[in-house]
C-alpha positions, 0 to 999 in steps of 0.5 A: 500500500502506498503512502497516499492509499494509507493516508486515505484509508486512515482518513476514512477510518478516523471519520468512522471512529469519530462518528461512533464517539459522537454517538456515544457522547450523544446517547441520553444516559437512560438510552444506554439500557434501551433495546429495540422494541420486541427484541431480546437483543443487546442494550445500546451499551452492550451493542457498543461493547460488542462492536469494540470486542470485535475490533479487539478480537480481529486485531489480536487474531491478525497479530497473534493468530489466536482467537480471543474470547469475549470475556478477555476483551469485554469491558467491566463497566459499560458507562459513557466514559468507559465506552469512550475510552475503549473506542478511542483506544481501539480506534488508535489500535486499528490505525496502528495496525493499518500502519504496521500492515502498510510497512510490512510488519503485520499481515492480515490473516483473513480478508485476502490480506487486504486492509481496505476489505478489513476496514470495509468489514469493520465499518459495515459491521459497526454501522449496522450496530449504529443503526440498531442503536439509533432504532433502539433510541427512537423506539424508546422515545430517545431520538437524538437531536437532528444536528447529531443524527443527521449532520454528525452521523451522516454528513460527517462522511461527506463534509468531515464534520463541517 
């Protein structure tokens, strides 16, 4: 991967991670326990924890070849502060891994050794859960303000938060 391609990949990843951090900051406190109507699924906080665990699990697998269990990477407290710290740290770890891959010091053990495919997977997986989170909030009467929901979560891709 050349320098420009790495720069572009990291730029897209950073936009994606900022969107998730914005969502974490905007969720009303009682929203962290919301579940989509009629669902036995995860709460908003549990979905965020799952997203972070998937990031960490793939990074561990790519770096060591060892699959980690959910218990090894699960957050002990699902608070706004712990989730923000976790996504900030794991976001930087993903960036670091992409840099390692570009320099040849790390290899992807899946995704055809293609970092763009891996980034696409992470972004698609996490975007799916962000949609579920938005649905859970909406169905529980906790809709996010339009500047966050529209400008922050969608227009960030087009205008990078401008």
